[in-house]
N, C-alpha and C positions, 0 to 999 in steps of 0.2 A: 711538155706533155701534161695534160690535165688528169687528175686522179678522180675516178668515179666517186660519187658521194657516199655510196655504200661502204667503200673501202675506207674513206676518211672516218666515217662513223665507227667502223670496226676498230680502227687504230685508236681513235679517241677513247672508246670504251675500255680497251686494253691498257692504254697508258695511264688513264686516270686512276687505276687501281694501285699505282706505285707512287712513292714519295717524289721521285725524280720527275715522273710524268705530270703530277699535279703542279709542281713548281714551273715546269716548262710551259704547260698549257695556260696557267694563270699569267705567266710573263707575257706570252704572245697575245693572249686575250686582252690584257690590260693595255698593251701598246696600241693595239688596233682600236680599242674603244676610245682611248684618249685622242687619237688623231681624228676620228670621225666626229667627235663632239665639237672640236674646233671648227670643222668644216660646215657643220649642219646648223648649229644654233644661231639664230639671227641676233640674239642678244650679244653674242661674242663679236659680231661685226660692228656693233655700236659701241660697246665697251670691251675692248680686247682683254682677255683674262691674263693675270700675272701669277705665275707659279710662286708659292712661298713654302717655307718649311716652319717647323716649330720654333726655330731660332728667330724667325722674323715676326713672330706673333707675341701677344701679351695675354696674361690671364685676366679674365673679366672680374671686376669687383662685384658684379651683380648676379652672376650665375656660374655654374661649374662648366666653363667652356672657354675656348680661345677666342680672341678678338684681334683685329688689326686696327691700330690707331693711325688715323690719317690726318695730317696737318692741313689746315685751310689757310689760304693766302691772307696775310694781314692787311689791314687798311693802310693807305699812304696817299699823300697828295703833295703838290707843289704850290708855291704862292709867290706873288710879286712883292718886292721889297724896295725901300729906298736905300741909299748908300749906308744909312745909319740904322736901318731897321733890322730886327731880329725875327727869325721864323718862330712860329708857335711850336711848343714842345709836345711830343707824344710819347708816352710810355708804351713800348711795343708789347702787344699781346696777340698771339695767333691762336685762333680757335682750333679745336680738334674734334674729329668725328670718330665714334667707335663703330666698327663694322664687325658684326658677329658671324661666326661660322655655323653652318648647319649642313645636314646630310640629305642627299638625294640618292635613293636606291631603287634598283629594279626589283621586280618580284623575285622570290626565291623559286627558281625553276627546278623541277624534278622530272626524271624520266628513268624508267627501268632499262637496264642494259639490253634485255631481249627486245623490247619495243623500239629502242633506238636503232637497232640493226635493220628494222623493217622500213626505215625512211629513205626516200630517194634524196631528200634535201640534207646537206651536210650540217652537222651541229653548229659549226661556226656561223652559218647563215642564220640559225635561230638566235644565237647570241647577238649578232648584229641587229637583227630586226626587233627583238624583244627587250634588249637592254639599252643599246646606244640611243635609239630613237626615243624610247620612253623617258630616259634621263634628261635628254636635251629638251623635250617638250615641257617638263616640269620647270626646268631652268628658264625657258622663255616665258612660261605662264607667270612665274613670280616677277620677272622683269616687267611685263606689261602691267601687272597689278601695282608695282612700285611707281611706274611712270604715271599711271592714271591718278594715283594718290597725290603725286607731286603737282600735277597741273590743276587738280581740283582744289588743293590747298591754296594755290595762288589765286585761283578764281574766287574762292571764298573770301580771301583777304581783300581783293580788289573791289568786292561788292559790300564792304563795310564790316566783315566779320560778325554779322548779326545772325544770319541764317543762310542755309544753302540756297542760292538763287537759281531758279529754274531757267535754263537757257533753251528756249523754244522759238519757233518761227513767230508765233503769236506774240510772245513777249518782246521780241526784237522789233516787230511792227507796231508795238504799242506806244503810248505817249511817253513812258519812262522805261526805255529798254535797259536791260542789264549790261554791265560792263563786260566786254569780251577781251579780257586781259591775257589769259593763257589758253583759252578755248574759244574757237571761232566756228560758226556755222558756214557751210559752203554756200556759194551764190544761189544755187537752185533750192537748197534746203531752207534758206532764210526767207525765200519768197513763196514757200508752200502755203496752201490755204488750210491745212490741217496739221496738228502736232502728232506725229506718229513715227514709226521706225523704218519707213520706206527709205531705202538708200538711193540717193540721187547721184547721177554721174559726176565725177570730179571735173571741174572746169579749169582752164589755164589760170584765170585770175585767182582761183582758190589757193594755188601754190604760192603766188606772189603775196597774198594776204597772210598765209601761214608764215612765210619767211619774215614778214614785217613784225610779227609778234615777238620775234627774238632780235631781229636786226635793229629795232628801235630802242633796245635796252643795252646798247654797247656790247652786244654779243653778236655772233653770226651763226646762222643755221648751216650746219655742214652736212647733215644726213637726214634722210626722210625714210620712215618705215611705213610700208604700204602693203596691203593684202593683194593677192593675185586678182581677185574679182574687181577691186577698185583700179588696179593697174590696167586691166583690160579695157576700161572705159577711156583710157588715154588713146587707144587705137581708133576711137571714134572722133578724135579731134579733126577738125576740117582744115582746108588749105589756109583759111584765115588765121588759124591757131598756130600751125607748124610750118607753113610754106609748102610749095609744090614738091620740093626735093624730098623732104622728110615724109610727106604724105605718100609719095610713090614708093619710098623705101618701106614704110610700115605696112603697106598693102602686101608686099612680097615677103619681107624678112621680119616684120615686126619692128619694135623700137630696139635698136641694137647699140645705142650709145651708153657710155658709162656714167654720164651726167644727165640730170634733168634740170634744165634752167640753171645750170652752173652748180648744182648740188649733187652729191652722191645719193644713191637711193638703195634701199634694201627691200627686196620683195620676198613674200612668204606665202606658202599655200596653207599654212596652219590657221584656217579660218575659224577653228574652234578656240583659238587663243587670241589672235588679233582678229576681232570680228569685223566683217566688211562695214564700211562707213566710218571707221576710225583710222585716221592717218596721224602719225606723230612725227615731230621734227626735233632734232637734237643738235647741240653744239659738238665740238670735238670732245673726246673722252677726258682731256685735262680739265675741262670746265664742268663736266657732268657728274662723274662718280668713279667708283672703283669696283673691280671684279677680281677676286683672288681665288686660287685653287690651292688647297692644302695637300701637299705630297702626292699630287697627280691622282688619277682615277684608280681605284682598287678593283681587283677581280678575284673572286673566290670560287674554288671548285673542289668537290670531294665526292668520294664513292664509298658508301657503306653497304656491304653485301652487293646486291645487284642494283641498288638505287643510286643514280647519279644526280648530284645537286650542284647548282651553280648560281651565282648572282654577282652583280657589280654595283658599285656605289662611288660617290665622290663627296668630298667635304669642300663647300664653297662659301664665300662671303661676297655679297653683292649689295651695293647701297647707292642710292641717288643722293649724293651729298649736297650738290648745288641744285636745289629744286627749280631754280629760275632758269635752268639751261635746257628745258624741254617745253614744247608747246603741242597743241592738239587741234586737228581739223575734224569737224563732225559733218558728215554728208547726209544726215537725217534731220528732220524738223523737230522731233520730239526731244524730251529731256531724259538723259541717262545718268542721273545722279541719285543720291539717296532719297531725294524727294520722289522720284519715280512717278511724277504726275502723268506721264504718258504711258506708263505700264510697259516700258521697253528695256528696263535696266538689265534683266537677265539675258536678253537677246543681244545686248551690246557689250557684255562683260565676258571675260574668259570662262569657259565651262569649268565645272568641278573636275578635280584631278581624275576621279574614277570614270568620268564621261569622255575624257580625251581619247582621240584616235579611234573613233567609231569605225567599224569595218564597213567597207563598201561592198564586198562580196556577200553573197547570200548562201554560201555553201552549207552552213549549219542549219539553215532553214530548208535545205533540200532543193533550192532553186538553181539547178545546174542543167544545162541543155546540151545533149540529151540527158534525161534524168538518170541518176544512179542512186544506189542505196548508201545512206550516210549513217554511221553508228558512232 
């Protein structure tokens, strides 16, 4: 039997005033938040998080915080020899990477006990919507920023380490086109007559060319990250692209397979973080990076007089250690680097933290039909 939201809010307000109640509410809130974060964040599907404790971490020599030291695979090779030959000697040295921890926190939510009782929605719903989703959005935003920095660093290196090379349709069509080492334009974007931010539909050859960016370097692309609007363009592929069987299926049920051209894919509706027109490809996590969570997600709740306060936070460490394990496909003809020659960088990069999760409803503006009074 379901309990009405008003009764849940009443019980919540009463229990939070006791020490036992605070502990139990925080315990249940923390458990629920931790589970939802693993399910929702697309970054966790690409690099699964590993729980760690203080005993697993090290103190940083550079700042007052904890870090996790990650070993990197050492170099090795074999060689052919004669019966009297001797192999060359190598003194083994394995590189290490330092991954620092940092905190993501929700806002500190406050509500008076009297006003809480007037709500139809249970307080647990508020915690879920305003804490879990907000935390995982920041997590995904940082992940996209790290990946973009990695692919652009390789692109810079491939073009001579002299200056950031603009990758535009006009440059590709020119006499001395830039090297497309870690970033490649889509087929329709590279043939465009203007350099701008218009997103062209992804074509089947685009995915094959994206895979080749990794597959040609003794790596294999295992996962693709794509926004929902770009994914919708796959539904426009014709019989020549997918065959009559899949064409008829997608007309009714959409694309329902777990693989796309032999690779796994991750779709997201967070178009304010992964902007449409940007598609990323990755190796398996063992070749890419690490994602650590320190002591699970924390949840705090308190009541002072009639004011109830709660918030949640997590301490994580995430790093792209092998930057050569990610690649990018751009479906627009303009340049979206620090050069910003096309003036589109802001529209192709993740939005600022304070701008994430813009509301779709217009209740605060009074746009409700039939109209009602909003205060």
